[in-house]
N, C-alpha and C positions, 0 to 999 in steps of 0.2 A: 504494500500500500504506500509506503514511503517512497519507493522507487517510482511509482505512478505519479505521485504528487510532484516529485522532483522533475519527472519528465514533462509534466504539464507546464511548470514554471520555466524550465530550461528551454523548451521549444517555443515558448512565448517570446523569448529573447533571441533564440537561435534562428527561428523561422526556416527550418530545414536548410540552413546554410546561406540564407538571403539576408543576413543582418548587415547593418551599416553603422559605422561610427560607434561601435559598442564591443565590449568583450563579454559575451554571454556567460561564460563560465565564472568570471569574476562577479558579475552582477548577481547571478543566481547563488553563488557562494555566499555573498553578503546577505542575501535574503534568508537563506537557510541557516546561516550563522545567527541571525536575529531570531529565527524560530527556535533553534536549540537553546539559545541564551534565555529566551522568554520561558521556555519549559523548565529549565534549571532554576530560574529565578522564582517561578511559581512554586516549584517543589521546595525550594529553600524557605519561602514564606509559609508553606503549609506544614512542614515538618520541624522547623527549627525556631519557630516563634510560638510562645505559649499564649494562652488566652489573655493574660494580664499585660502582655507586651504589644498589644494591638496598636497602641498609640505610637510606639517606637517604629512600627513598620512604615509609617508614612514618612518619618524623617530619618529613615534608615541610612541614606547615603551621606548624612552629615558627619558621621564619626569615622575615625581612621580604621577601626575594625570593619565597619561597613564597606569602606572603600576597598579594603583588602579582599573581602569576600566578593564584592562586585567584580573586581578585576580578575580574581581567580575563576569565577564563573564564566567571565567573558573569554579568557584564554582557553578554558576547557571547551567551551562551545566552538571556538575557532578550530581547535585541534580535532574535535569529534567531527565537525563538518568536513574538514580537509581529509581525514582518514576514511570517512564513510563515503564521500562522494567524489573525491578528486585524486586520491592516491592511486597510482597505476592506471590512470585514465578511466576510472569507474564511471564517470559521467558520460563518456562516449559509449561505453557498453550499455548503460541504461538507455541512452538515446537510440542505439541500434536495436535494442530489444523491443521498444514500444513504438518506433516510428511508423509502423504499418497499421497500428490500431486506430480505427476510424473514430471511435468514441473519444479517445484521449486527445485527438486533434480537433474536436468539435468546440464550438463556442460555449456550449453548456458545461463541458468539462473544465474549460479554462475559467469560467465564472466560479464554479464550485471550488476548483483548486485554489484560486486566489482568495476566495472567501475563507477557506480553511486556513490558509497561510496568515491572513489578516487576523483571524480569530486567535491563532496561537501567539501571534506577536502581541496582541492586546490582552492576553490572558492574565499577566500579572496585575494589570490595572483593574481588570474586571474582578479578580480575586480580592484585591485590596478594597474595592468598593463594597463587594458583598460582605466581606469580613467586618468592615467598619459598620455597615448597616446592621448586621446580626449582633455585634457586640454592643453597640452604642445606640441603636435605634434610629440613627440618622446618618447621613453621609458627611456631616460636618463634625470634625473632631476638634475639641478645644483642649488646650494643655492644662 
């Protein structure tokens, strides 16, 4: 399923080899790095913050420990994206595997694929909003 999602996004930029003024692999690598980073950040919020620390989640990047965790998650996301999709030209193999699939080349699949990618990128923000609402009864948190 991840390979199909990668193919949809990759082919949107690669356009079966008809791309201009772009490096599709770099663009899609950045998008998937953001997806992996968002998933890791959401997992960090879910599993490493207690119920009483919900207010700290909003101002999480202000402290040096938060910055260290933030940068560590970002580096891990970059490495995972590289080794999963680009090491030994895996992105080319994924493209060759799915390029004949009519559904994955359709506009509907492109819309669904980008909607899923956007959802995953926005997931930490959505989680923070839901958690703040569940813990404090409103979206506004006061110190």
